[in-house]
mmCIF entry with sequence, helices, sheets and N, C-alpha, C, O atoms, coordinates in Angstrom:
data_MODEL
# 
_entry.id   MODEL 
# 
_entity.id                         1 
_entity.type                       polymer 
_entity.pdbx_number_of_molecules   1 
# 
_entity_poly.entity_id                      1 
_entity_poly.type                           'polypeptide(L)' 
_entity_poly.nstd_linkage                   no 
_entity_poly.nstd_monomer                   no 
_entity_poly.pdbx_seq_one_letter_code       MIKASYIETVLLMLGVFFLNFANYRTASALFLALIALLITHLLYKGEKQHD 
_entity_poly.pdbx_seq_one_letter_code_can   MIKASYIETVLLMLGVFFLNFANYRTASALFLALIALLITHLLYKGEKQHD 
_entity_poly.pdbx_strand_id                 A 
# 
loop_
_entity_poly_seq.entity_id 
_entity_poly_seq.num 
_entity_poly_seq.mon_id 
_entity_poly_seq.hetero 
1 1  MET n 
1 2  ILE n 
1 3  LYS n 
1 4  ALA n 
1 5  SER n 
1 6  TYR n 
1 7  ILE n 
1 8  GLU n 
1 9  THR n 
1 10 VAL n 
1 11 LEU n 
1 12 LEU n 
1 13 MET n 
1 14 LEU n 
1 15 GLY n 
1 16 VAL n 
1 17 PHE n 
1 18 PHE n 
1 19 LEU n 
1 20 ASN n 
1 21 PHE n 
1 22 ALA n 
1 23 ASN n 
1 24 TYR n 
1 25 ARG n 
1 26 THR n 
1 27 ALA n 
1 28 SER n 
1 29 ALA n 
1 30 LEU n 
1 31 PHE n 
1 32 LEU n 
1 33 ALA n 
1 34 LEU n 
1 35 ILE n 
1 36 ALA n 
1 37 LEU n 
1 38 LEU n 
1 39 ILE n 
1 40 THR n 
1 41 HIS n 
1 42 LEU n 
1 43 LEU n 
1 44 TYR n 
1 45 LYS n 
1 46 GLY n 
1 47 GLU n 
1 48 LYS n 
1 49 GLN n 
1 50 HIS n 
1 51 ASP n 
# 
_struct_asym.id          A 
_struct_asym.entity_id   1 
# 
loop_
_struct_conf.conf_type_id 
_struct_conf.id 
_struct_conf.pdbx_PDB_helix_id 
_struct_conf.beg_label_comp_id 
_struct_conf.beg_label_asym_id 
_struct_conf.beg_label_seq_id 
_struct_conf.pdbx_beg_PDB_ins_code 
_struct_conf.end_label_comp_id 
_struct_conf.end_label_asym_id 
_struct_conf.end_label_seq_id 
_struct_conf.pdbx_end_PDB_ins_code 
_struct_conf.beg_auth_comp_id 
_struct_conf.beg_auth_asym_id 
_struct_conf.beg_auth_seq_id 
_struct_conf.end_auth_comp_id 
_struct_conf.end_auth_asym_id 
_struct_conf.end_auth_seq_id 
_struct_conf.pdbx_PDB_helix_class 
_struct_conf.details 
_struct_conf.pdbx_PDB_helix_length 
HELX_P HELX_P1 AA1 ALA A 4  ? ASN A 20 ? ALA A 4  ASN A 20 1 ? 17 
HELX_P HELX_P2 AA2 TYR A 24 ? HIS A 50 ? TYR A 24 HIS A 50 1 ? 27 
# 
_struct_conf_type.id          HELX_P 
_struct_conf_type.criteria    ? 
_struct_conf_type.reference   ? 
# 
loop_
_atom_site.group_PDB 
_atom_site.id 
_atom_site.type_symbol 
_atom_site.label_atom_id 
_atom_site.label_alt_id 
_atom_site.label_comp_id 
_atom_site.label_asym_id 
_atom_site.label_entity_id 
_atom_site.label_seq_id 
_atom_site.pdbx_PDB_ins_code 
_atom_site.Cartn_x 
_atom_site.Cartn_y 
_atom_site.Cartn_z 
_atom_site.occupancy 
_atom_site.B_iso_or_equiv 
_atom_site.pdbx_formal_charge 
_atom_site.auth_seq_id 
_atom_site.auth_comp_id 
_atom_site.auth_asym_id 
_atom_site.auth_atom_id 
_atom_site.pdbx_PDB_model_num 
ATOM 1   N N  . MET A 1 1  ? 0.807  -1.214 -0.003  1.00 0.00 ? 1  MET A N  1 
ATOM 2   C CA . MET A 1 1  ? 0.001  -0.041 -0.010  1.00 0.00 ? 1  MET A CA 1 
ATOM 3   C C  . MET A 1 1  ? 0.896  1.251  0.010   1.00 0.00 ? 1  MET A C  1 
ATOM 4   O O  . MET A 1 1  ? 1.915  1.312  0.698   1.00 0.00 ? 1  MET A O  1 
ATOM 5   N N  . ILE A 1 2  ? 0.483  2.215  -0.737  1.00 0.00 ? 2  ILE A N  1 
ATOM 6   C CA . ILE A 1 2  ? 1.213  3.493  -0.843  1.00 0.00 ? 2  ILE A CA 1 
ATOM 7   C C  . ILE A 1 2  ? 1.003  4.341  0.319   1.00 0.00 ? 2  ILE A C  1 
ATOM 8   O O  . ILE A 1 2  ? -0.147 4.538  0.712   1.00 0.00 ? 2  ILE A O  1 
ATOM 9   N N  . LYS A 1 3  ? 2.048  4.885  0.935   1.00 0.00 ? 3  LYS A N  1 
ATOM 10  C CA . LYS A 1 3  ? 1.845  5.714  2.053   1.00 0.00 ? 3  LYS A CA 1 
ATOM 11  C C  . LYS A 1 3  ? 1.279  7.076  1.662   1.00 0.00 ? 3  LYS A C  1 
ATOM 12  O O  . LYS A 1 3  ? 1.538  7.534  0.549   1.00 0.00 ? 3  LYS A O  1 
ATOM 13  N N  . ALA A 1 4  ? 0.507  7.751  2.544   1.00 0.00 ? 4  ALA A N  1 
ATOM 14  C CA . ALA A 1 4  ? -0.026 9.026  2.151   1.00 0.00 ? 4  ALA A CA 1 
ATOM 15  C C  . ALA A 1 4  ? 1.059  10.134 2.088   1.00 0.00 ? 4  ALA A C  1 
ATOM 16  O O  . ALA A 1 4  ? 0.901  11.143 1.400   1.00 0.00 ? 4  ALA A O  1 
ATOM 17  N N  . SER A 1 5  ? 2.170  9.902  2.836   1.00 0.00 ? 5  SER A N  1 
ATOM 18  C CA . SER A 1 5  ? 3.205  10.917 2.729   1.00 0.00 ? 5  SER A CA 1 
ATOM 19  C C  . SER A 1 5  ? 3.844  10.900 1.396   1.00 0.00 ? 5  SER A C  1 
ATOM 20  O O  . SER A 1 5  ? 4.325  11.937 0.938   1.00 0.00 ? 5  SER A O  1 
ATOM 21  N N  . TYR A 1 6  ? 3.879  9.723  0.710   1.00 0.00 ? 6  TYR A N  1 
ATOM 22  C CA . TYR A 1 6  ? 4.511  9.669  -0.529  1.00 0.00 ? 6  TYR A CA 1 
ATOM 23  C C  . TYR A 1 6  ? 3.644  10.396 -1.655  1.00 0.00 ? 6  TYR A C  1 
ATOM 24  O O  . TYR A 1 6  ? 4.133  11.073 -2.560  1.00 0.00 ? 6  TYR A O  1 
ATOM 25  N N  . ILE A 1 7  ? 2.277  10.154 -1.461  1.00 0.00 ? 7  ILE A N  1 
ATOM 26  C CA . ILE A 1 7  ? 1.368  10.870 -2.418  1.00 0.00 ? 7  ILE A CA 1 
ATOM 27  C C  . ILE A 1 7  ? 1.416  12.382 -2.184  1.00 0.00 ? 7  ILE A C  1 
ATOM 28  O O  . ILE A 1 7  ? 1.336  13.168 -3.128  1.00 0.00 ? 7  ILE A O  1 
ATOM 29  N N  . GLU A 1 8  ? 1.556  12.799 -0.842  1.00 0.00 ? 8  GLU A N  1 
ATOM 30  C CA . GLU A 1 8  ? 1.614  14.127 -0.602  1.00 0.00 ? 8  GLU A CA 1 
ATOM 31  C C  . GLU A 1 8  ? 2.899  14.840 -1.227  1.00 0.00 ? 8  GLU A C  1 
ATOM 32  O O  . GLU A 1 8  ? 2.855  15.967 -1.722  1.00 0.00 ? 8  GLU A O  1 
ATOM 33  N N  . THR A 1 9  ? 3.959  14.114 -1.152  1.00 0.00 ? 9  THR A N  1 
ATOM 34  C CA . THR A 1 9  ? 5.194  14.606 -1.708  1.00 0.00 ? 9  THR A CA 1 
ATOM 35  C C  . THR A 1 9  ? 5.170  14.676 -3.233  1.00 0.00 ? 9  THR A C  1 
ATOM 36  O O  . THR A 1 9  ? 5.696  15.620 -3.823  1.00 0.00 ? 9  THR A O  1 
ATOM 37  N N  . VAL A 1 10 ? 4.571  13.694 -3.857  1.00 0.00 ? 10 VAL A N  1 
ATOM 38  C CA . VAL A 1 10 ? 4.436  13.743 -5.345  1.00 0.00 ? 10 VAL A CA 1 
ATOM 39  C C  . VAL A 1 10 ? 3.547  14.834 -5.811  1.00 0.00 ? 10 VAL A C  1 
ATOM 40  O O  . VAL A 1 10 ? 3.863  15.468 -6.818  1.00 0.00 ? 10 VAL A O  1 
ATOM 41  N N  . LEU A 1 11 ? 2.364  15.127 -5.101  1.00 0.00 ? 11 LEU A N  1 
ATOM 42  C CA . LEU A 1 11 ? 1.494  16.193 -5.418  1.00 0.00 ? 11 LEU A CA 1 
ATOM 43  C C  . LEU A 1 11 ? 2.209  17.527 -5.310  1.00 0.00 ? 11 LEU A C  1 
ATOM 44  O O  . LEU A 1 11 ? 2.055  18.404 -6.160  1.00 0.00 ? 11 LEU A O  1 
ATOM 45  N N  . LEU A 1 12 ? 3.037  17.673 -4.191  1.00 0.00 ? 12 LEU A N  1 
ATOM 46  C CA . LEU A 1 12 ? 3.751  18.980 -3.979  1.00 0.00 ? 12 LEU A CA 1 
ATOM 47  C C  . LEU A 1 12 ? 4.734  19.151 -5.152  1.00 0.00 ? 12 LEU A C  1 
ATOM 48  O O  . LEU A 1 12 ? 4.813  20.237 -5.725  1.00 0.00 ? 12 LEU A O  1 
ATOM 49  N N  . MET A 1 13 ? 5.495  18.080 -5.522  1.00 0.00 ? 13 MET A N  1 
ATOM 50  C CA . MET A 1 13 ? 6.462  18.205 -6.531  1.00 0.00 ? 13 MET A CA 1 
ATOM 51  C C  . MET A 1 13 ? 5.773  18.552 -7.917  1.00 0.00 ? 13 MET A C  1 
ATOM 52  O O  . MET A 1 13 ? 6.255  19.403 -8.665  1.00 0.00 ? 13 MET A O  1 
ATOM 53  N N  . LEU A 1 14 ? 4.711  17.905 -8.192  1.00 0.00 ? 14 LEU A N  1 
ATOM 54  C CA . LEU A 1 14 ? 3.996  18.181 -9.503  1.00 0.00 ? 14 LEU A CA 1 
ATOM 55  C C  . LEU A 1 14 ? 3.396  19.589 -9.445  1.00 0.00 ? 14 LEU A C  1 
ATOM 56  O O  . LEU A 1 14 ? 3.400  20.274 -10.468 1.00 0.00 ? 14 LEU A O  1 
ATOM 57  N N  . GLY A 1 15 ? 2.895  20.046 -8.331  1.00 0.00 ? 15 GLY A N  1 
ATOM 58  C CA . GLY A 1 15 ? 2.334  21.347 -8.252  1.00 0.00 ? 15 GLY A CA 1 
ATOM 59  C C  . GLY A 1 15 ? 3.430  22.416 -8.517  1.00 0.00 ? 15 GLY A C  1 
ATOM 60  O O  . GLY A 1 15 ? 3.204  23.377 -9.253  1.00 0.00 ? 15 GLY A O  1 
ATOM 61  N N  . VAL A 1 16 ? 4.576  22.232 -7.923  1.00 0.00 ? 16 VAL A N  1 
ATOM 62  C CA . VAL A 1 16 ? 5.703  23.148 -8.204  1.00 0.00 ? 16 VAL A CA 1 
ATOM 63  C C  . VAL A 1 16 ? 6.196  23.126 -9.652  1.00 0.00 ? 16 VAL A C  1 
ATOM 64  O O  . VAL A 1 16 ? 6.517  24.145 -10.264 1.00 0.00 ? 16 VAL A O  1 
ATOM 65  N N  . PHE A 1 17 ? 6.232  21.872 -10.159 1.00 0.00 ? 17 PHE A N  1 
ATOM 66  C CA . PHE A 1 17 ? 6.639  21.711 -11.631 1.00 0.00 ? 17 PHE A CA 1 
ATOM 67  C C  . PHE A 1 17 ? 5.701  22.508 -12.493 1.00 0.00 ? 17 PHE A C  1 
ATOM 68  O O  . PHE A 1 17 ? 6.172  23.266 -13.340 1.00 0.00 ? 17 PHE A O  1 
ATOM 69  N N  . PHE A 1 18 ? 4.333  22.378 -12.322 1.00 0.00 ? 18 PHE A N  1 
ATOM 70  C CA . PHE A 1 18 ? 3.384  23.033 -13.197 1.00 0.00 ? 18 PHE A CA 1 
ATOM 71  C C  . PHE A 1 18 ? 3.415  24.522 -12.879 1.00 0.00 ? 18 PHE A C  1 
ATOM 72  O O  . PHE A 1 18 ? 3.219  25.311 -13.803 1.00 0.00 ? 18 PHE A O  1 
ATOM 73  N N  . LEU A 1 19 ? 3.642  24.961 -11.669 1.00 0.00 ? 19 LEU A N  1 
ATOM 74  C CA . LEU A 1 19 ? 3.704  26.350 -11.269 1.00 0.00 ? 19 LEU A CA 1 
ATOM 75  C C  . LEU A 1 19 ? 4.987  27.016 -12.014 1.00 0.00 ? 19 LEU A C  1 
ATOM 76  O O  . LEU A 1 19 ? 4.959  28.176 -12.426 1.00 0.00 ? 19 LEU A O  1 
ATOM 77  N N  . ASN A 1 20 ? 6.010  26.239 -12.129 1.00 0.00 ? 20 ASN A N  1 
ATOM 78  C CA . ASN A 1 20 ? 7.250  26.750 -12.746 1.00 0.00 ? 20 ASN A CA 1 
ATOM 79  C C  . ASN A 1 20 ? 7.016  27.031 -14.227 1.00 0.00 ? 20 ASN A C  1 
ATOM 80  O O  . ASN A 1 20 ? 7.621  27.946 -14.787 1.00 0.00 ? 20 ASN A O  1 
ATOM 81  N N  . PHE A 1 21 ? 6.169  26.274 -14.846 1.00 0.00 ? 21 PHE A N  1 
ATOM 82  C CA . PHE A 1 21 ? 5.801  26.554 -16.318 1.00 0.00 ? 21 PHE A CA 1 
ATOM 83  C C  . PHE A 1 21 ? 4.600  27.367 -16.479 1.00 0.00 ? 21 PHE A C  1 
ATOM 84  O O  . PHE A 1 21 ? 4.046  27.397 -17.577 1.00 0.00 ? 21 PHE A O  1 
ATOM 85  N N  . ALA A 1 22 ? 4.139  28.041 -15.470 1.00 0.00 ? 22 ALA A N  1 
ATOM 86  C CA . ALA A 1 22 ? 3.048  29.050 -15.455 1.00 0.00 ? 22 ALA A CA 1 
ATOM 87  C C  . ALA A 1 22 ? 1.702  28.414 -15.889 1.00 0.00 ? 22 ALA A C  1 
ATOM 88  O O  . ALA A 1 22 ? 0.822  29.072 -16.444 1.00 0.00 ? 22 ALA A O  1 
ATOM 89  N N  . ASN A 1 23 ? 1.596  27.129 -15.611 1.00 0.00 ? 23 ASN A N  1 
ATOM 90  C CA . ASN A 1 23 ? 0.319  26.481 -15.783 1.00 0.00 ? 23 ASN A CA 1 
ATOM 91  C C  . ASN A 1 23 ? -0.494 26.552 -14.441 1.00 0.00 ? 23 ASN A C  1 
ATOM 92  O O  . ASN A 1 23 ? -0.623 25.559 -13.724 1.00 0.00 ? 23 ASN A O  1 
ATOM 93  N N  . TYR A 1 24 ? -1.030 27.761 -14.140 1.00 0.00 ? 24 TYR A N  1 
ATOM 94  C CA . TYR A 1 24 ? -1.615 28.009 -12.831 1.00 0.00 ? 24 TYR A CA 1 
ATOM 95  C C  . TYR A 1 24 ? -2.826 27.234 -12.483 1.00 0.00 ? 24 TYR A C  1 
ATOM 96  O O  . TYR A 1 24 ? -3.045 26.889 -11.322 1.00 0.00 ? 24 TYR A O  1 
ATOM 97  N N  . ARG A 1 25 ? -3.652 26.941 -13.508 1.00 0.00 ? 25 ARG A N  1 
ATOM 98  C CA . ARG A 1 25 ? -4.859 26.146 -13.343 1.00 0.00 ? 25 ARG A CA 1 
ATOM 99  C C  . ARG A 1 25 ? -4.527 24.732 -12.822 1.00 0.00 ? 25 ARG A C  1 
ATOM 100 O O  . ARG A 1 25 ? -5.098 24.258 -11.840 1.00 0.00 ? 25 ARG A O  1 
ATOM 101 N N  . THR A 1 26 ? -3.637 24.122 -13.482 1.00 0.00 ? 26 THR A N  1 
ATOM 102 C CA . THR A 1 26 ? -3.295 22.775 -13.087 1.00 0.00 ? 26 THR A CA 1 
ATOM 103 C C  . THR A 1 26 ? -2.558 22.809 -11.747 1.00 0.00 ? 26 THR A C  1 
ATOM 104 O O  . THR A 1 26 ? -2.821 21.943 -10.912 1.00 0.00 ? 26 THR A O  1 
ATOM 105 N N  . ALA A 1 27 ? -1.637 23.772 -11.487 1.00 0.00 ? 27 ALA A N  1 
ATOM 106 C CA . ALA A 1 27 ? -0.956 23.891 -10.262 1.00 0.00 ? 27 ALA A CA 1 
ATOM 107 C C  . ALA A 1 27 ? -1.915 24.097 -9.088  1.00 0.00 ? 27 ALA A C  1 
ATOM 108 O O  . ALA A 1 27 ? -1.776 23.471 -8.037  1.00 0.00 ? 27 ALA A O  1 
ATOM 109 N N  . SER A 1 28 ? -2.895 24.992 -9.291  1.00 0.00 ? 28 SER A N  1 
ATOM 110 C CA . SER A 1 28 ? -3.848 25.261 -8.152  1.00 0.00 ? 28 SER A CA 1 
ATOM 111 C C  . SER A 1 28 ? -4.652 23.973 -7.878  1.00 0.00 ? 28 SER A C  1 
ATOM 112 O O  . SER A 1 28 ? -4.921 23.665 -6.717  1.00 0.00 ? 28 SER A O  1 
ATOM 113 N N  . ALA A 1 29 ? -5.033 23.227 -8.903  1.00 0.00 ? 29 ALA A N  1 
ATOM 114 C CA . ALA A 1 29 ? -5.820 22.056 -8.731  1.00 0.00 ? 29 ALA A CA 1 
ATOM 115 C C  . ALA A 1 29 ? -4.979 21.046 -7.925  1.00 0.00 ? 29 ALA A C  1 
ATOM 116 O O  . ALA A 1 29 ? -5.492 20.432 -6.988  1.00 0.00 ? 29 ALA A O  1 
ATOM 117 N N  . LEU A 1 30 ? -3.724 20.873 -8.273  1.00 0.00 ? 30 LEU A N  1 
ATOM 118 C CA . LEU A 1 30 ? -2.769 19.949 -7.492  1.00 0.00 ? 30 LEU A CA 1 
ATOM 119 C C  . LEU A 1 30 ? -2.602 20.442 -6.067  1.00 0.00 ? 30 LEU A C  1 
ATOM 120 O O  . LEU A 1 30 ? -2.642 19.642 -5.132  1.00 0.00 ? 30 LEU A O  1 
ATOM 121 N N  . PHE A 1 31 ? -2.421 21.707 -5.886  1.00 0.00 ? 31 PHE A N  1 
ATOM 122 C CA . PHE A 1 31 ? -2.324 22.227 -4.525  1.00 0.00 ? 31 PHE A CA 1 
ATOM 123 C C  . PHE A 1 31 ? -3.508 21.974 -3.686  1.00 0.00 ? 31 PHE A C  1 
ATOM 124 O O  . PHE A 1 31 ? -3.351 21.602 -2.523  1.00 0.00 ? 31 PHE A O  1 
ATOM 125 N N  . LEU A 1 32 ? -4.707 22.151 -4.197  1.00 0.00 ? 32 LEU A N  1 
ATOM 126 C CA . LEU A 1 32 ? -5.898 21.925 -3.546  1.00 0.00 ? 32 LEU A CA 1 
ATOM 127 C C  . LEU A 1 32 ? -6.134 20.459 -3.266  1.00 0.00 ? 32 LEU A C  1 
ATOM 128 O O  . LEU A 1 32 ? -6.740 20.123 -2.248  1.00 0.00 ? 32 LEU A O  1 
ATOM 129 N N  . ALA A 1 33 ? -5.696 19.611 -4.099  1.00 0.00 ? 33 ALA A N  1 
ATOM 130 C CA . ALA A 1 33 ? -5.681 18.202 -3.813  1.00 0.00 ? 33 ALA A CA 1 
ATOM 131 C C  . ALA A 1 33 ? -4.703 17.825 -2.667  1.00 0.00 ? 33 ALA A C  1 
ATOM 132 O O  . ALA A 1 33 ? -5.000 16.975 -1.827  1.00 0.00 ? 33 ALA A O  1 
ATOM 133 N N  . LEU A 1 34 ? -3.545 18.481 -2.670  1.00 0.00 ? 34 LEU A N  1 
ATOM 134 C CA . LEU A 1 34 ? -2.609 18.337 -1.688  1.00 0.00 ? 34 LEU A CA 1 
ATOM 135 C C  . LEU A 1 34 ? -3.094 18.742 -0.272  1.00 0.00 ? 34 LEU A C  1 
ATOM 136 O O  . LEU A 1 34 ? -2.835 18.077 0.731   1.00 0.00 ? 34 LEU A O  1 
ATOM 137 N N  . ILE A 1 35 ? -3.813 19.880 -0.271  1.00 0.00 ? 35 ILE A N  1 
ATOM 138 C CA . ILE A 1 35 ? -4.325 20.426 1.017   1.00 0.00 ? 35 ILE A CA 1 
ATOM 139 C C  . ILE A 1 35 ? -5.391 19.514 1.535   1.00 0.00 ? 35 ILE A C  1 
ATOM 140 O O  . ILE A 1 35 ? -5.472 19.280 2.741   1.00 0.00 ? 35 ILE A O  1 
ATOM 141 N N  . ALA A 1 36 ? -6.244 18.970 0.627   1.00 0.00 ? 36 ALA A N  1 
ATOM 142 C CA . ALA A 1 36 ? -7.296 18.087 0.987   1.00 0.00 ? 36 ALA A CA 1 
ATOM 143 C C  . ALA A 1 36 ? -6.747 16.738 1.569   1.00 0.00 ? 36 ALA A C  1 
ATOM 144 O O  . ALA A 1 36 ? -7.267 16.157 2.521   1.00 0.00 ? 36 ALA A O  1 
ATOM 145 N N  . LEU A 1 37 ? -5.735 16.343 0.949   1.00 0.00 ? 37 LEU A N  1 
ATOM 146 C CA . LEU A 1 37 ? -5.040 15.094 1.427   1.00 0.00 ? 37 LEU A CA 1 
ATOM 147 C C  . LEU A 1 37 ? -4.357 15.221 2.762   1.00 0.00 ? 37 LEU A C  1 
ATOM 148 O O  . LEU A 1 37 ? -4.410 14.326 3.605   1.00 0.00 ? 37 LEU A O  1 
ATOM 149 N N  . LEU A 1 38 ? -3.708 16.368 2.934   1.00 0.00 ? 38 LEU A N  1 
ATOM 150 C CA . LEU A 1 38 ? -3.063 16.687 4.194   1.00 0.00 ? 38 LEU A CA 1 
ATOM 151 C C  . LEU A 1 38 ? -4.042 16.716 5.373   1.00 0.00 ? 38 LEU A C  1 
ATOM 152 O O  . LEU A 1 38 ? -3.844 16.130 6.437   1.00 0.00 ? 38 LEU A O  1 
ATOM 153 N N  . ILE A 1 39 ? -5.146 17.476 5.069   1.00 0.00 ? 39 ILE A N  1 
ATOM 154 C CA . ILE A 1 39 ? -6.164 17.538 6.177   1.00 0.00 ? 39 ILE A CA 1 
ATOM 155 C C  . ILE A 1 39 ? -6.757 16.218 6.535   1.00 0.00 ? 39 ILE A C  1 
ATOM 156 O O  . ILE A 1 39 ? -6.961 15.917 7.711   1.00 0.00 ? 39 ILE A O  1 
ATOM 157 N N  . THR A 1 40 ? -7.057 15.364 5.462   1.00 0.00 ? 40 THR A N  1 
ATOM 158 C CA . THR A 1 40 ? -7.625 14.111 5.691   1.00 0.00 ? 40 THR A CA 1 
ATOM 159 C C  . THR A 1 40 ? -6.637 13.191 6.416   1.00 0.00 ? 40 THR A C  1 
ATOM 160 O O  . THR A 1 40 ? -7.031 12.399 7.271   1.00 0.00 ? 40 THR A O  1 
ATOM 161 N N  . HIS A 1 41 ? -5.357 13.303 6.067   1.00 0.00 ? 41 HIS A N  1 
ATOM 162 C CA . HIS A 1 41 ? -4.323 12.504 6.709   1.00 0.00 ? 41 HIS A CA 1 
ATOM 163 C C  . HIS A 1 41 ? -4.217 12.897 8.186   1.00 0.00 ? 41 HIS A C  1 
ATOM 164 O O  . HIS A 1 41 ? -4.114 12.034 9.058   1.00 0.00 ? 41 HIS A O  1 
ATOM 165 N N  . LEU A 1 42 ? -4.244 14.246 8.466   1.00 0.00 ? 42 LEU A N  1 
ATOM 166 C CA . LEU A 1 42 ? -4.076 14.633 9.832   1.00 0.00 ? 42 LEU A CA 1 
ATOM 167 C C  . LEU A 1 42 ? -5.310 14.213 10.717  1.00 0.00 ? 42 LEU A C  1 
ATOM 168 O O  . LEU A 1 42 ? -5.209 13.806 11.874  1.00 0.00 ? 42 LEU A O  1 
ATOM 169 N N  . LEU A 1 43 ? -6.465 14.364 10.036  1.00 0.00 ? 43 LEU A N  1 
ATOM 170 C CA . LEU A 1 43 ? -7.705 13.922 10.764  1.00 0.00 ? 43 LEU A CA 1 
ATOM 171 C C  . LEU A 1 43 ? -7.684 12.412 11.090  1.00 0.00 ? 43 LEU A C  1 
ATOM 172 O O  . LEU A 1 43 ? -8.069 11.993 12.181  1.00 0.00 ? 43 LEU A O  1 
ATOM 173 N N  . TYR A 1 44 ? -7.232 11.623 10.126  1.00 0.00 ? 44 TYR A N  1 
ATOM 174 C CA . TYR A 1 44 ? -7.241 10.204 10.305  1.00 0.00 ? 44 TYR A CA 1 
ATOM 175 C C  . TYR A 1 44 ? -6.169 9.792  11.349  1.00 0.00 ? 44 TYR A C  1 
ATOM 176 O O  . TYR A 1 44 ? -6.404 8.859  12.117  1.00 0.00 ? 44 TYR A O  1 
ATOM 177 N N  . LYS A 1 45 ? -4.972 10.486 11.390  1.00 0.00 ? 45 LYS A N  1 
ATOM 178 C CA . LYS A 1 45 ? -4.022 10.252 12.407  1.00 0.00 ? 45 LYS A CA 1 
ATOM 179 C C  . LYS A 1 45 ? -4.561 10.580 13.758  1.00 0.00 ? 45 LYS A C  1 
ATOM 180 O O  . LYS A 1 45 ? -4.355 9.838  14.718  1.00 0.00 ? 45 LYS A O  1 
ATOM 181 N N  . GLY A 1 46 ? -5.287 11.747 13.847  1.00 0.00 ? 46 GLY A N  1 
ATOM 182 C CA . GLY A 1 46 ? -5.872 12.150 15.137  1.00 0.00 ? 46 GLY A CA 1 
ATOM 183 C C  . GLY A 1 46 ? -6.925 11.156 15.647  1.00 0.00 ? 46 GLY A C  1 
ATOM 184 O O  . GLY A 1 46 ? -7.022 10.956 16.857  1.00 0.00 ? 46 GLY A O  1 
ATOM 185 N N  . GLU A 1 47 ? -7.704 10.537 14.780  1.00 0.00 ? 47 GLU A N  1 
ATOM 186 C CA . GLU A 1 47 ? -8.752 9.598  15.185  1.00 0.00 ? 47 GLU A CA 1 
ATOM 187 C C  . GLU A 1 47 ? -8.004 8.248  15.578  1.00 0.00 ? 47 GLU A C  1 
ATOM 188 O O  . GLU A 1 47 ? -8.417 7.549  16.503  1.00 0.00 ? 47 GLU A O  1 
ATOM 189 N N  . LYS A 1 48 ? -6.997 7.952  14.904  1.00 0.00 ? 48 LYS A N  1 
ATOM 190 C CA . LYS A 1 48 ? -6.239 6.685  15.177  1.00 0.00 ? 48 LYS A CA 1 
ATOM 191 C C  . LYS A 1 48 ? -5.540 6.799  16.594  1.00 0.00 ? 48 LYS A C  1 
ATOM 192 O O  . LYS A 1 48 ? -5.411 5.785  17.280  1.00 0.00 ? 48 LYS A O  1 
ATOM 193 N N  . GLN A 1 49 ? -5.120 7.947  17.002  1.00 0.00 ? 49 GLN A N  1 
ATOM 194 C CA . GLN A 1 49 ? -4.425 8.115  18.216  1.00 0.00 ? 49 GLN A CA 1 
ATOM 195 C C  . GLN A 1 49 ? -5.420 8.082  19.389  1.00 0.00 ? 49 GLN A C  1 
ATOM 196 O O  . GLN A 1 49 ? -5.037 7.723  20.503  1.00 0.00 ? 49 GLN A O  1 
ATOM 197 N N  . HIS A 1 50 ? -6.649 8.438  19.164  1.00 0.00 ? 50 HIS A N  1 
ATOM 198 C CA . HIS A 1 50 ? -7.695 8.441  20.236  1.00 0.00 ? 50 HIS A CA 1 
ATOM 199 C C  . HIS A 1 50 ? -8.216 7.042  20.539  1.00 0.00 ? 50 HIS A C  1 
ATOM 200 O O  . HIS A 1 50 ? -8.775 6.801  21.609  1.00 0.00 ? 50 HIS A O  1 
ATOM 201 N N  . ASP A 1 51 ? -8.027 6.098  19.570  1.00 0.00 ? 51 ASP A N  1 
ATOM 202 C CA . ASP A 1 51 ? -8.527 4.722  19.796  1.00 0.00 ? 51 ASP A CA 1 
ATOM 203 C C  . ASP A 1 51 ? -7.754 3.932  20.755  1.00 0.00 ? 51 ASP A C  1 
ATOM 204 O O  . ASP A 1 51 ? -8.087 2.776  21.013  1.00 0.00 ? 51 ASP A O  1 
# 
């Protein structure tokens, strides 16, 4: 299974790559996906610690 941190890193690198080539629409979509994944990851970790 792929760890969430790997996916977060790949999304960040792709976002910076597209931002570098001034493809702002794709970069913002990737950054929004990254933010959503980070929030979900943190919430999941928080719930797991309470169990």
